[in-house]
BAVO-444431 format. One line per 10 residues: their letters; for each residue z, x, y of N, C-alpha, C. Coordinates in pm, 1 decimal. Layout:
N
a = Z,X,Y,Z,X,Y,Z,X,Y; ...;
This chain:
223
mknplrtlag = -5001.8,412.1,-2781.4,-5027.9,306.1,-2709.5,-4951.5,197.3,-2684.1; -4941.2,157.8,-2534.6,-4862.7,42.7,-2504.3,-4949.4,-126.5,-2574.1; -4867.4,-160.8,-2609.7,-4896.2,-311.4,-2684.6,-4896.8,-381.8,-2555.4; -5000.1,-407.5,-2534.4,-5066.3,-538.3,-2399.9,-5011.9,-662.5,-2443.5; -4974.0,-697.5,-2525.6,-4886.1,-869.3,-2528.9,-4755.1,-831.0,-2531.3; -4696.1,-696.8,-2528.6,-4576.3,-686.5,-2519.9,-4571.5,-661.8,-2388.4; -4605.2,-599.0,-2333.1,-4627.5,-573.9,-2161.5,-4622.5,-695.6,-2106.1; -4732.4,-762.8,-2138.1,-4716.1,-917.0,-2063.5,-4600.0,-966.6,-2098.8; -4534.0,-996.2,-2229.1,-4397.9,-1028.2,-2209.6,-4264.5,-1027.5,-2191.8; -4309.6,-886.2,-2122.1,-4216.7,-846.1,-2027.5,-4241.3,-873.2,-1902.7;
aaaavallgg = -4340.7,-878.4,-1870.2,-4299.3,-913.8,-1723.1,-4278.8,-1060.2,-1704.9; -4364.5,-1124.2,-1809.8,-4338.4,-1272.5,-1804.0,-4142.4,-1280.1,-1794.2; -4086.2,-1219.8,-1865.9,-3957.7,-1206.7,-1886.7,-3919.2,-1205.5,-1759.8; -3939.4,-1095.0,-1670.0,-3914.1,-1014.3,-1515.8,-3945.3,-1183.4,-1407.4; -4063.4,-1227.8,-1439.0,-4094.9,-1291.4,-1385.7,-3952.4,-1438.7,-1327.1; -3903.4,-1445.1,-1500.6,-3802.6,-1562.1,-1535.8,-3708.4,-1529.6,-1496.7; -3672.5,-1389.3,-1510.6,-3544.8,-1346.0,-1401.3,-3515.9,-1401.4,-1300.2; -3588.5,-1323.6,-1220.9,-3595.5,-1335.2,-1095.3,-3674.6,-1438.4,-1008.3; -3746.7,-1529.7,-1086.5,-3848.6,-1646.5,-1006.2,-3767.5,-1749.3,-987.5; -3674.5,-1765.6,-1112.4,-3586.2,-1889.6,-1113.5,-3693.1,-2045.1,-1188.2;
cttietaqlp = -3623.9,-2125.5,-1148.2,-3702.7,-2274.2,-1178.1,-3722.6,-2335.1,-1079.4; -3674.0,-2320.7,-997.8,-3648.1,-2424.6,-834.0,-3786.3,-2469.0,-800.6; -3756.6,-2580.7,-728.9,-3890.4,-2612.4,-673.0,-3844.3,-2654.4,-545.3; -3929.2,-2532.1,-458.5,-3901.7,-2535.4,-281.3,-4007.5,-2657.7,-209.4; -3997.3,-2709.0,-171.9,-4017.3,-2800.0,-101.1,-4056.1,-2800.3,17.1; -4104.9,-2851.8,150.6,-4119.0,-2843.0,261.9,-4069.1,-2929.5,348.6; -3975.7,-2992.1,408.0,-3948.2,-3127.4,484.8,-3871.9,-3044.4,612.7; -3946.2,-3107.7,702.1,-3881.8,-3031.5,804.0,-3813.0,-3147.8,886.2; -3697.6,-3133.1,960.1,-3599.6,-3225.7,1007.0,-3681.6,-3348.5,1127.3; -3693.8,-3465.1,1075.6,-3762.3,-3566.9,1204.5,-3721.3,-3566.7,1324.6;
dalatqlhgq = -3726.2,-3544.5,1420.0,-3696.5,-3534.5,1564.9,-3568.2,-3694.6,1555.9; -3619.6,-3778.1,1525.3,-3548.8,-3908.4,1496.2,-3391.8,-3860.5,1455.1; -3386.8,-3824.1,1361.0,-3324.3,-3768.2,1263.8,-3219.4,-3694.5,1307.3; -3257.5,-3600.2,1398.5,-3209.3,-3505.5,1457.9,-3103.4,-3561.4,1554.8; -3180.8,-3620.2,1598.7,-3129.6,-3715.3,1734.9,-2983.3,-3823.3,1685.4; -3020.1,-3871.3,1546.4,-2877.7,-3903.2,1464.4,-2780.3,-3833.3,1431.4; -2779.3,-3692.2,1462.1,-2692.8,-3592.7,1386.6,-2613.0,-3597.0,1500.1; -2601.7,-3620.9,1591.0,-2516.0,-3623.0,1702.4,-2373.0,-3684.8,1674.3; -2296.0,-3547.5,1700.7,-2142.2,-3665.6,1657.9,-2140.9,-3625.7,1563.1; -2222.5,-3653.9,1446.4,-2210.9,-3654.7,1324.7,-2159.3,-3535.4,1217.0;
nvgvviqeps = -2066.5,-3552.8,1091.1,-2001.8,-3457.9,1036.1,-2078.1,-3414.7,937.4; -2097.1,-3264.6,953.9,-2193.6,-3191.0,793.2,-2107.9,-3142.9,736.8; -2125.9,-3145.0,620.5,-2052.3,-3037.5,499.6,-2108.0,-2954.1,454.0; -2065.7,-2820.3,437.8,-2167.6,-2749.9,357.4,-2104.4,-2642.1,251.5; -2250.4,-2681.8,155.0,-2198.1,-2644.1,-2.3,-2283.6,-2519.7,-42.5; -2185.9,-2430.7,-75.1,-2299.5,-2299.9,-119.1,-2280.3,-2362.1,-327.4; -2482.0,-2325.3,-299.3,-2429.9,-2310.0,-483.6,-2445.7,-2207.6,-531.8; -2425.3,-2229.2,-659.5,-2405.9,-2094.7,-742.2,-2547.4,-2029.1,-748.0; -2515.9,-1889.4,-733.2,-2624.4,-1816.2,-729.5,-2724.7,-1772.2,-872.8; -2834.9,-1739.5,-831.8,-2889.9,-1700.3,-948.3,-2867.2,-1546.3,-1031.2;
tfgvmqtrdi = -2898.1,-1493.0,-1133.6,-2833.0,-1345.3,-1157.3,-2929.7,-1266.0,-1102.8; -2837.6,-1148.5,-1054.5,-2907.6,-1035.8,-965.3,-2931.3,-965.9,-1069.1; -3101.0,-926.8,-1091.3,-3118.0,-872.5,-1190.9,-3210.8,-723.9,-1148.6; -3220.5,-629.4,-1253.0,-3264.1,-510.8,-1206.5,-3394.4,-488.8,-1320.0; -3474.6,-476.8,-1256.7,-3625.5,-505.3,-1343.4,-3620.9,-336.3,-1382.3; -3610.8,-199.9,-1424.0,-3663.4,-150.5,-1497.2,-3763.0,-116.7,-1613.3; -3851.3,-73.1,-1573.3,-4010.4,-7.5,-1666.5,-3929.9,-73.9,-1848.9; -3836.9,36.4,-1882.4,-3794.8,65.7,-1943.6,-3712.1,-103.1,-2040.6; -3657.5,-174.0,-1967.4,-3628.0,-307.4,-2022.1,-3769.2,-402.7,-2017.7; -3816.1,-419.3,-1912.3,-3949.0,-473.4,-1911.3,-4097.0,-465.9,-2025.7;
algplgipnm = -4042.6,-343.6,-2106.8,-4139.0,-292.6,-2200.6,-4085.8,-383.6,-2312.7; -3919.2,-399.9,-2344.2,-3848.8,-489.4,-2426.6,-3891.3,-640.5,-2455.3; -3963.9,-693.8,-2317.3,-3982.2,-807.7,-2339.1,-3856.5,-914.6,-2309.5; -3819.8,-1029.2,-2391.9,-3707.4,-1151.4,-2358.0,-3577.5,-1011.0,-2377.4; -3582.2,-898.6,-2502.6,-3490.4,-851.0,-2531.3,-3418.9,-730.5,-2437.3; -3523.1,-768.0,-2295.3,-3465.6,-663.0,-2170.5,-3375.1,-726.4,-2081.1; -3424.0,-832.5,-2111.4,-3331.1,-937.3,-1995.8,-3199.6,-894.3,-2002.4; -3121.4,-930.3,-2099.8,-2927.9,-838.0,-2097.3,-2902.8,-733.6,-2032.5; -3000.8,-622.5,-2035.3,-3020.2,-507.7,-1980.2,-3051.8,-483.6,-1785.9; -3141.2,-592.4,-1824.8,-3085.5,-617.9,-1626.6,-3042.7,-663.7,-1584.4;
naegarlrrd = -2984.0,-793.4,-1665.3,-2844.1,-872.4,-1607.7,-2758.6,-769.6,-1583.6; -2696.7,-733.4,-1695.6,-2545.8,-572.4,-1669.4,-2618.8,-492.0,-1573.7; -2710.5,-455.3,-1526.3,-2763.5,-332.8,-1439.8,-2717.7,-438.4,-1306.2; -2779.7,-521.7,-1298.0,-2740.4,-601.9,-1172.0,-2613.0,-624.5,-1125.9; -2554.0,-687.1,-1257.9,-2362.5,-692.6,-1243.7,-2345.1,-570.6,-1198.3; -2349.8,-432.1,-1250.4,-2313.9,-349.0,-1216.8,-2318.3,-323.5,-1060.2; -2449.9,-305.5,-996.7,-2460.3,-238.6,-892.0,-2431.6,-365.6,-782.5; -2430.4,-482.9,-802.4,-2352.5,-566.2,-752.3,-2206.5,-564.2,-702.1; -2145.3,-554.0,-838.7,-1998.0,-518.4,-826.9,-1952.0,-365.2,-741.1; -2063.8,-300.1,-769.2,-2028.8,-155.8,-692.9,-2047.2,-110.2,-569.1;
ghigdpaedi = -2143.5,-187.8,-497.7,-2205.0,-213.3,-451.8,-2160.4,-330.2,-297.0; -2062.8,-407.3,-357.5,-1991.8,-481.0,-322.1,-2082.1,-585.5,-215.8; -2189.4,-678.6,-330.8,-2324.4,-738.9,-266.8,-2238.9,-874.1,-293.7; -2250.6,-949.9,-176.4,-2190.2,-1053.2,-197.2,-2344.6,-1153.9,-198.1; -2324.3,-1284.7,-234.4,-2430.0,-1380.6,-211.9,-2465.6,-1404.7,-75.5; -2595.5,-1377.2,-28.2,-2625.8,-1434.0,82.9,-2624.2,-1583.0,176.4; -2631.3,-1674.0,42.0,-2632.8,-1781.1,62.8,-2508.9,-1843.2,207.0; -2386.0,-1778.2,179.4,-2291.2,-1792.4,272.8,-2345.8,-1761.7,406.9; -2405.5,-1639.9,491.6,-2459.5,-1600.5,534.5,-2552.9,-1701.8,605.7; -2683.7,-1764.3,491.0,-2805.1,-1888.3,563.8,-2714.3,-1986.4,604.3;
atmladslag = -2633.5,-2032.6,511.8,-2559.3,-2099.8,583.9,-2514.8,-2147.6,718.5; -2422.2,-2027.1,734.5,-2325.2,-2010.3,853.1,-2464.8,-2033.9,973.5; -2587.7,-1927.3,954.9,-2676.7,-1972.1,1063.8,-2737.7,-2077.6,1038.2; -2764.6,-2174.6,951.0,-2824.1,-2283.5,993.0,-2726.8,-2414.0,1051.1; -2578.1,-2392.2,1026.2,-2493.4,-2462.9,1074.5,-2454.8,-2423.4,1214.2; -2524.5,-2341.6,1240.6,-2489.7,-2294.3,1375.9,-2619.5,-2386.9,1463.2; -2711.2,-2347.8,1380.3,-2778.2,-2456.1,1492.6,-2801.9,-2566.1,1490.3; -2758.9,-2666.6,1384.0,-2751.1,-2732.8,1374.5,-2624.1,-2791.7,1501.0; -2545.7,-2726.2,1508.4,-2454.5,-2774.2,1602.7,-2458.6,-2713.1,1733.4; -2558.5,-2623.6,1751.3,-2597.7,-2593.0,1898.1,-2714.4,-2703.0,1918.1;
rdaavilaar = -2801.7,-2738.6,1884.8,-2900.4,-2834.0,1916.9,-2940.7,-2938.1,1900.2; -2830.0,-2978.5,1789.3,-2834.1,-3120.0,1743.4,-2699.7,-3182.3,1762.4; -2591.8,-3109.5,1793.5,-2441.0,-3110.4,1799.7,-2391.7,-3210.8,1713.7; -2419.4,-3139.4,1593.6,-2344.7,-3163.6,1518.7,-2224.4,-3102.7,1465.8; -2139.6,-3207.8,1379.4,-1967.1,-3158.4,1372.7,-1970.1,-3067.6,1242.9; -1956.3,-2970.2,1227.3,-1959.8,-2855.7,1134.5,-1818.2,-2830.0,1046.1; -1822.3,-2907.9,914.6,-1704.4,-2967.4,892.9,-1630.1,-2744.6,861.2; -1540.3,-2760.3,830.2,-1465.2,-2607.2,861.1,-1503.2,-2569.5,677.4; -1449.4,-2670.1,626.7,-1438.7,-2598.1,476.0,-1527.8,-2641.3,391.3; -1584.3,-2537.2,283.6,-1703.7,-2534.3,228.7,-1706.1,-2565.3,48.1;
gqaprddvgq = -1749.3,-2612.9,36.2,-1757.3,-2638.4,-73.8,-1851.9,-2550.8,-211.9; -1802.9,-2579.5,-321.4,-1892.5,-2494.0,-419.4,-1962.2,-2598.3,-515.6; -2072.4,-2589.5,-591.4,-2147.4,-2605.6,-662.1,-2237.3,-2555.8,-770.0; -2299.3,-2598.1,-868.0,-2398.1,-2526.6,-942.9,-2532.9,-2603.2,-892.4; -2658.1,-2490.4,-873.7,-2755.4,-2537.0,-840.9,-2830.7,-2682.5,-853.9; -2886.9,-2695.8,-742.6,-2981.0,-2868.3,-781.9,-2935.6,-2959.4,-787.4; -2792.3,-2974.7,-876.8,-2767.7,-3129.0,-873.5,-2730.3,-3175.2,-776.0; -2785.8,-3275.5,-696.0,-2764.8,-3367.4,-608.2,-2612.5,-3401.2,-629.0; -2550.0,-3464.1,-715.2,-2493.7,-3520.4,-747.6,-2311.2,-3459.0,-704.4; -2323.2,-3343.4,-744.2,-2222.8,-3228.7,-795.0,-2234.9,-3188.2,-649.5;
ilaaapadar = -2359.5,-3165.4,-562.7,-2310.5,-3102.6,-442.8,-2254.5,-3192.4,-374.9; -2306.9,-3301.6,-387.0,-2193.9,-3438.5,-270.0,-2086.4,-3431.2,-311.1; -2075.5,-3403.9,-445.9,-1865.2,-3425.3,-505.6,-1822.8,-3307.5,-464.2; -1910.3,-3198.9,-407.5,-1849.4,-3055.4,-392.2,-1783.9,-3042.4,-236.8; -1898.3,-3116.1,-177.7,-1851.3,-3166.5,-0.9,-1726.5,-3219.5,64.2; -1693.1,-3203.5,172.3,-1572.3,-3294.8,224.3,-1581.0,-3439.0,195.9; -1506.8,-3458.6,176.2,-1443.2,-3646.0,189.1,-1575.5,-3763.8,291.3; -1498.7,-3625.7,398.6,-1571.6,-3699.0,562.9,-1700.6,-3622.6,569.8; -1802.4,-3602.9,538.8,-1932.9,-3554.5,527.6,-2034.1,-3652.9,555.3; -2074.6,-3695.7,690.1,-2192.5,-3786.1,707.7,-2323.4,-3695.8,604.0;
yvltvatvsw = -2329.5,-3631.8,664.1,-2437.6,-3509.3,590.9,-2409.3,-3389.8,472.3; -2489.7,-3350.4,453.1,-2428.9,-3223.7,344.5,-2544.4,-3108.6,341.7; -2522.7,-3007.3,409.8,-2618.3,-2882.7,428.0,-2585.9,-2833.0,298.4; -2695.6,-2774.7,244.4,-2612.6,-2681.1,88.7,-2786.7,-2584.7,72.1; -2698.4,-2460.1,24.4,-2834.4,-2368.6,34.7,-2781.8,-2270.4,-100.0; -2878.5,-2218.7,-219.6,-2902.3,-2169.4,-257.4,-2981.6,-2030.0,-298.0; -2889.2,-1946.8,-341.3,-2969.1,-1793.3,-339.2,-3064.9,-1852.3,-469.8; -3206.7,-1822.7,-478.4,-3284.7,-1893.5,-574.7,-3348.3,-1802.4,-678.9; -3322.8,-1697.5,-644.2,-3372.8,-1568.1,-734.6,-3377.4,-1417.0,-596.0; -3323.1,-1334.2,-681.2,-3274.8,-1185.0,-622.6,-3257.8,-1073.6,-702.1;
gimnlphprt = -3328.2,-954.7,-683.9,-3280.7,-838.1,-742.6,-3354.4,-741.9,-697.2; -3399.7,-651.0,-779.5,-3469.6,-526.8,-766.7,-3594.3,-521.8,-876.5; -3764.4,-591.3,-842.2,-3844.9,-595.5,-900.1,-3917.8,-473.2,-922.7; -3959.6,-475.1,-1013.1,-4033.7,-360.7,-1123.1,-4150.8,-384.7,-1201.4; -4303.2,-464.3,-1165.0,-4323.3,-472.9,-1262.6,-4466.8,-373.5,-1294.1; -4528.0,-356.4,-1413.9,-4603.7,-242.4,-1445.8,-4761.7,-267.6,-1370.2; -4757.5,-367.5,-1340.5,-4926.9,-391.2,-1237.0,-4917.8,-533.9,-1133.7; -4973.4,-443.3,-1016.4,-5051.4,-345.7,-1012.3,-4998.0,-203.6,-1024.8; -4886.3,-200.5,-953.5,-4776.6,-89.5,-926.5,-4661.5,-31.0,-999.5; -4564.3,31.3,-1030.6,-4488.8,56.7,-1122.7,-4356.1,106.6,-1029.9;
dmfvtytara = -4388.4,93.8,-909.0,-4255.9,119.0,-817.8,-4199.0,-3.7,-724.9; -4067.0,-0.4,-733.8,-3957.5,-115.4,-742.5,-3948.5,-154.1,-597.3; -3907.3,-294.8,-526.4,-3877.8,-343.0,-417.5,-3752.6,-434.7,-425.3; -3712.4,-456.7,-348.5,-3601.7,-570.9,-353.5,-3660.6,-708.4,-304.4; -3650.8,-806.7,-398.5,-3663.2,-935.4,-356.9,-3585.7,-1049.3,-362.7; -3580.2,-1184.1,-251.5,-3494.6,-1228.2,-228.9,-3543.9,-1408.4,-201.6; -3523.5,-1484.9,-247.1,-3522.6,-1641.8,-244.5,-3433.0,-1700.1,-194.6; -3417.4,-1802.1,-123.4,-3341.3,-1921.6,-124.8,-3373.1,-2051.9,-73.6; -3327.3,-2160.3,-91.4,-3342.5,-2277.0,-59.5,-3223.1,-2360.4,-8.9; -3279.4,-2419.0,110.9,-3164.8,-2480.4,199.0,-3217.8,-2620.6,184.9;
rlidarsrav = -3119.0,-2720.4,192.6,-3157.9,-2874.9,154.2,-3056.6,-2943.1,316.4; -3060.0,-3067.4,375.4,-2969.7,-3148.3,455.3,-2985.0,-3252.4,356.0; -2900.5,-3302.4,280.2,-2891.1,-3417.3,234.4,-2792.3,-3532.6,286.8; -2842.6,-3617.9,281.1,-2787.5,-3757.6,328.7,-2669.7,-3814.8,241.7; -2552.2,-3778.0,263.4,-2442.3,-3871.8,156.5,-2424.3,-3992.0,107.8; -2460.6,-4077.6,224.8,-2443.4,-4241.0,178.3,-2601.9,-4234.2,52.8; -2718.6,-4228.8,120.7,-2799.2,-4271.1,43.9,-2885.1,-4148.1,-30.0; -2786.6,-4084.9,-50.6,-2840.7,-3930.4,-120.2,-2959.7,-3822.5,-165.5; -3043.8,-3921.7,-14.4,-3162.4,-3835.1,8.6,-3170.3,-3691.3,26.1; -3258.5,-3608.4,1.8,-3301.0,-3493.5,115.8,-3408.0,-3509.1,224.7;
vaeggclqpp = -3328.9,-3483.7,299.8,-3408.1,-3509.2,491.7,-3443.5,-3430.7,503.5; -3438.1,-3349.9,488.4,-3514.5,-3162.4,501.7,-3448.7,-3077.8,442.3; -3583.7,-2986.7,394.1,-3550.4,-2882.0,316.0,-3632.3,-2739.2,377.2; -3605.1,-2621.2,322.0,-3661.4,-2490.7,325.7,-3689.8,-2417.1,247.8; -3709.5,-2325.3,229.9,-3690.8,-2221.6,138.7,-3772.7,-2082.1,208.6; -3774.3,-1981.4,97.3,-3876.8,-1848.3,172.2,-3918.9,-1814.2,38.1; -3974.1,-1887.2,-7.4,-4075.3,-1818.1,-129.1,-4173.3,-1786.6,-96.1; -4182.9,-1628.0,-75.0,-4290.7,-1597.8,65.0,-4300.3,-1420.6,-84.5; -4430.5,-1415.1,-31.9,-4525.2,-1305.6,-156.9,-4498.4,-1193.7,-14.9; -4490.9,-1063.4,-102.2,-4455.3,-941.7,-13.2,-4546.2,-953.2,91.0;
dgtehhatsy = -4469.8,-870.6,207.3,-4555.2,-925.1,282.2,-4560.9,-761.3,350.9; -4577.9,-664.2,291.6,-4593.8,-534.3,340.5,-4469.3,-496.2,407.2; -4344.2,-531.1,453.7,-4237.7,-482.1,527.1,-4128.8,-446.3,391.7; -4151.8,-438.3,258.5,-4068.5,-409.2,173.3,-4096.8,-287.2,202.6; -3969.2,-173.5,181.8,-3943.3,-11.6,107.3,-3990.1,-27.7,-25.8; -4022.4,48.7,-71.9,-4097.8,66.5,-252.4,-4053.3,229.9,-229.7; -3977.5,222.6,-409.4,-3940.1,364.6,-437.9,-4017.1,362.9,-529.2; -4046.0,478.5,-619.6,-4071.1,504.8,-751.2,-3959.2,506.3,-897.4; -3844.6,534.1,-814.1,-3742.5,559.0,-879.8,-3627.0,432.6,-867.7; -3530.9,404.2,-958.8,-3459.5,250.0,-921.3,-3266.6,381.6,-839.9;
kdfsaddgal = -3315.7,531.7,-885.8,-3250.4,580.8,-848.1,-3223.3,555.7,-653.7; -3252.0,558.3,-603.9,-3270.8,544.6,-432.6,-3269.7,415.4,-371.6; -3234.4,299.4,-462.6,-3177.2,193.8,-450.6,-3035.4,165.0,-504.7; -2990.0,276.2,-601.9,-2856.0,242.8,-658.2,-2784.2,362.3,-585.2; -2802.4,490.1,-546.5,-2748.9,600.3,-473.9,-2693.3,522.1,-386.9; -2569.2,608.4,-310.7,-2445.5,532.4,-274.5,-2395.7,412.9,-238.0; -2369.3,389.1,-387.8,-2334.1,234.9,-408.6,-2383.7,129.2,-394.5; -2528.6,150.2,-418.6,-2667.7,42.5,-347.9,-2665.3,10.8,-190.2; -2655.6,161.4,-98.6,-2688.2,150.5,18.0,-2842.8,126.7,29.1; -2929.3,121.2,-21.5,-3059.1,113.1,40.6,-3124.4,-35.3,-7.9;
aktelaarvd = -3035.6,-44.5,-118.7,-3071.2,-200.9,-159.2,-3011.1,-324.7,-100.3; -2906.9,-287.7,-22.9,-2814.0,-367.4,43.7,-2891.6,-359.7,151.1; -2904.6,-254.2,209.1,-2997.1,-248.3,384.6,-3161.1,-319.8,364.6; -3222.7,-314.0,241.3,-3333.3,-398.3,189.3,-3285.7,-560.1,167.8; -3204.2,-592.3,132.3,-3179.4,-709.9,106.6,-3164.8,-802.9,250.0; -3079.9,-690.7,283.6,-3023.7,-766.7,450.4,-3168.7,-812.2,509.4; -3306.1,-688.2,511.5,-3384.6,-762.1,557.3,-3476.1,-861.0,492.5; -3453.8,-838.9,385.1,-3548.3,-1001.9,260.0,-3462.8,-1152.4,344.7; -3322.3,-1114.9,359.8,-3223.6,-1235.5,456.0,-3270.3,-1276.3,544.5; -3278.5,-1188.1,629.9,-3343.7,-1202.3,762.9,-3478.5,-1267.5,769.5;
rcihfikrdm = -3581.3,-1235.3,705.3,-3693.8,-1319.8,691.4,-3716.2,-1446.3,628.2; -3590.2,-1410.7,498.7,-3609.8,-1560.0,446.7,-3491.1,-1690.6,579.8; -3384.8,-1620.8,637.8,-3372.2,-1725.8,761.2,-3515.2,-1785.1,842.6; -3559.1,-1677.1,827.0,-3687.5,-1718.7,974.2,-3756.4,-1851.1,926.4; -3797.4,-1794.3,786.1,-3894.6,-1932.3,725.8,-3860.9,-2077.1,701.9; -3709.0,-2049.2,677.8,-3652.0,-2192.3,623.3,-3613.6,-2267.9,752.0; -3556.3,-2167.1,887.7,-3523.2,-2231.6,1007.1,-3662.0,-2299.7,1069.0; -3769.5,-2245.4,1066.0,-3869.8,-2284.5,1084.3,-3985.9,-2355.7,991.6; -3937.5,-2404.8,876.7,-3996.5,-2532.1,800.0,-3922.3,-2618.6,774.6; -3769.4,-2601.9,784.7,-3688.6,-2706.8,786.1,-3651.3,-2751.9,927.5;
lgr = -3604.8,-2689.3,1023.2,-3564.0,-2745.0,1126.3,-3653.0,-2726.4,1264.6; -3795.3,-2676.4,1210.6,-3885.0,-2674.9,1276.1,-3801.3,-2564.5,1462.2; -3776.8,-2442.8,1403.5,-3732.9,-2384.2,1540.6,-3721.2,-2218.2,1481.4;
């Protein structure tokens, strides 16, 4: 008979692994500020992504002790499948939108920074950036929770912010912390996602990222 406390501990560990600790607020870019972006330099900074984890039932049952296994399998799948951090593509889409509609000047050089620390994000941005667009992969991986179902699906969450480099204030923010909406592909076996160097995992991740971009552009840029 399964120990219910151990099962709950495993589920909690799984949520902690993929859920991240970042709070995503929604702050749409004000029309007045959008006008002021015209001709302004915008630097792009990609934040360090969270760990890509693979939650298999055998690891969830171990509670926190199963996290190293989840991390190791996620790292292997990323390596073998050449799965890159989607934050780069999200940043490109958002930057194109700022350049197209708001006539902002997107600087070519991109910075890299740890997650969430505004000071380090600004320090990583080009020196002549008036505003900084930063994007982070908050959580991603393959989820498998014991209740109410045992099948697996790919999940992805990102956060984007536009920061005033002078005042250090976040002037716009969006994310895609959305519950499953039924469009996810579900499989009862991890082999379905890991076969062919993670072909299905990559296809599903691309679909989750597309949905993520939709929510961020809507909530952050109002478009």
